N, C-alpha and C positions, 0 to 999 in steps of 0.2 A: 836877599830879593825883598823888596818892599819892607826893610827894617828887622825882618825875621832873624833871630838867631839860629846857631847850629841845632840846638834842641828842637825848637820849633819846626825848621825846615826837615829834619829827620823824622817828625810826627808826620809833617804834610806829606812827605814822600810815601808814607806806608799806606795814606788815605788816599788813594789814585782812582778811586771810582766813586760816583755819587753814593752808591750802597754802602761803601766803607764809610764814609763822611757821615751818613746819617747814622750807621752803626755807633759810630764813635760818639757822636752828639748826645745819642740816647744814654750813653755811659755818664754825661755830665749831669750833676743834679740841678733840679730847677731852682732857680735864683728868686726866692720870695721877699725879696727887698725888705729886708726887716730893720733895716734902718733909712728908709726912705728910697725914692725912685733914683734907679740907675740905668745907665747906657754903657755896657762895658765893651771896650774894644775888644777885638779877637784874642789879643794879648792878655789882657786882664781878664776874659774869661777862661784862658788856661791857666794862669796864676791863682785865681780865685776858686778854680773850679766849681764855677755855677753860672747858670745863664737861663733867661726866660727868652721869649720867642725872638724878639728883634736881635738879641745878643746872639743868640744861636743862630740867625739868618745870616749876621754878617760873619761869624767866624765860618761859617760853610761856604759863603761867598768866597771870603780870601783864600779858602782851600779851594774849590773850584778854580779860581783864577791861577793858582799855583800851576795848576795841570793844564792851562790854557785856555780854560771857559772866561767868559766875561764875569765879573764880579756883580752878579744883579740880585736884586731883591723886588718883592712886589709887597704892597699894602693891601689888605683885605679890611675893608672897613663895614662896621656893624652900625646899626643902629643906637639910639643913646643909651638903650637899657643894657648895652651889652659891650664888650672890649673888642678892640680891633686886633688883628693877628698879621704877623709880617712871615714872609717865607724868602727862601733862597730859590731862584728858579735856574734851570739850565736846559741846554739842549742836547739832545743825543739821537741820532739816527734820523735827525729832521723834525723831531717832535720833542714838546717842553715836559719836563718833570720838575718835581720841587722836592726841596730838602726842609723839614719842618721840626721847630723844637716846641714840644707841647708838652703838659702835665697829664692830659687825658688821653681816652684810649680814641679820639677822635682828631680830626684835622692833623693828621700826622703826613709820613712821606706819599709822595704821588710817583709812580711810574711814569718815566719818559714815554708817553703814550698819546699823548693831545697836541692836535695841530695848533692850537692857536692858545695864546694866553687867556682869554676868556673861557674857552673850552675847558682849560686846566682849574680857573677860579671857580667856575661853576660846579666841578666836582668836590668841591667843599659845601656847597651850599646845604644840603639836607641834614648834613652833622652839624652844622652851625646854629646852635640852639642854645639858649637859656635854659637850665633845668628846672628852675624855680617857675618861670612863666610860660614854659615849653613852646615858646615861640622861637619860630626861626628868623635870623637875626643880621645875615649877610645882606650889606645893601649895595657895596661898590667896590672897586679894585682900581690900581694903577697900572699902566704898563711897566715893564723890567725898568729899574732906577739903577743906573751904572753907578757903583760906589767908587770906581777910578777917579770920579770927579773930585774926591775928597782926598786924593793921594798928597796933595801939598800940606792938608792938616795932618798927615799922619794917621789916618783914621784905624789902620790895622794895628797899632802899637801904643794909640794915646792913653796916657795915664790917666786923663780927664774923661768924664761923660760925653758922647758922640752926640750931644744934643743938636748940633749943627745938621746931623741928617735927619733928626725928627722934624727939624723946620723946613728943610728940603722937602719931606713927605708931605707936609701941609700945603706946601705950595702948587706940588704938582696935581696936574688933572686927575680927577677919579671918575671912573665912568659907572654909571648906574646901570643894576641889573634887572630892576623890578620897576614897574609900574604902580601908582597909588590902588589901583584896581586890582593887581596882581597880587601886592601886600594885603587887602582887606579880604583875600580869599584863602590865603596861606593856611594849611592843615597844622595843628600843633603837634609836636612828638609826641609819640604812644610811650606807655609805659617802659615798654622794652628800650626803647632809644634812651631814655632817661636812665635807666639803670648803666646802660653802656656810657652815657655821659659822664656818670657818678665815678667811674673807675679812675684812679688816678695812679700815676707810676710813681712819684715820690712825696712823702709824708712831710708836712711842714712841721719843723721844730721849735720848741718855745725859745730856744737859744739859737743865735745865727750862726754858729760854728760847734761841730762839725757838719757838714752836709751830709746824712747820713740816709740810704736809702731802707729806711725801717719804719 
């Protein structure tokens, strides 16, 4: 199915709920990109055993699709001081949830309890800040992007970087969530929130391999 081999299909069959997909994604080491920017396909993530947010989101979307969901991702965009974040979204019992690959204690899995995509996105707002400036930085989001539009390019098993998906994300409409007046009156994260933001799951190694959780 969609170019996956027997071993990959066996794995996907075992990950038959969003919770299991998230739990599996958490076992994959963070891709610190020691040799430069990457956008690994789902197959390459499994092969190289590393992923950052958009790579993890695409793997999650591929597995969700295997189980009958649409392969959907949402781009969360920040101000210029911070980095964007990409999540895989799914609908269960009529509500939206999200699978998220991150190295921090925040911006993680979201239970499918949100009525709309905007409502889901806003659940990330208070956790989305820079530890150094303490400023909340989430500014906009996209509606779900269906990755099936890239089937002809072989996005699930491509051995090359999936930069064409990034190109598409840049072209898609992004919906602002704040006015300038709202931004001007935002409260900075406090010291307890900063402590939580500093918690990391995977430690970066000087050598790119192995990707050890130590």
